[in-house]
matplotlib code that plots the C-alpha trace (Angstrom):
import matplotlib.pyplot as plt

x = [2.3, 0.8, 4.1, 4.2, 0.6, 1.4, 4.6, 2.7, 0.0, 2.6, 4.3, 1.0, 0.1, 3.5, 3.2, -0.3, 0.8, 3.7, 1.4, -1.1, 1.5, 2.7, -0.9, -1.7, 1.5, 0.6, -2.9, -1.4, 1.0, -1.9, -4.0, -1.0, -0.4, -4.1, -4.0, -0.9, -2.7, -5.6, -3.3, -1.5, -4.8, -6.1]
y = [-3.9, -0.8, 0.1, -3.3, -2.9, 0.6, -0.7, -3.6, -1.3, 1.1, -1.8, -3.0, 0.4, 0.8, -2.6, -1.8, 1.5, 0.0, -2.6, 0.0, 2.1, -0.9, -1.8, 1.7, 1.8, -1.5, -0.3, 2.9, 0.8, -1.4, 1.6, 3.1, -0.1, -0.4, 3.2, 2.5, -0.5, 1.6, 4.3, 1.6, 0.2, 3.5]
z = [30.8, 29.2, 27.5, 25.8, 24.6, 23.2, 21.5, 20.0, 18.7, 17.2, 15.5, 14.1, 12.8, 11.1, 9.4, 8.2, 6.9, 5.0, 3.5, 2.5, 0.7, -1.3, -2.2, -3.4, -5.4, -7.0, -7.9, -9.4, -11.6, -12.7, -13.7, -15.6, -17.4, -18.4, -19.7, -21.7, -23.3, -24.2, -25.7, -27.8, -29.0, -30.4]

ax = plt.figure().add_subplot(projection="3d")
ax.plot(x, y, z, "-o")
ax.set_aspect("equal")
plt.show()
């Protein structure tokens, strides 16, 4: 029983970590794109 709970928690943490990495990467790409737009405008 406890082993199943630990495995479920570990799987949840890994899934959340993977999602967070993709989110941070996407925000970084958005900021880079915005900075490129500002550079092109000036």
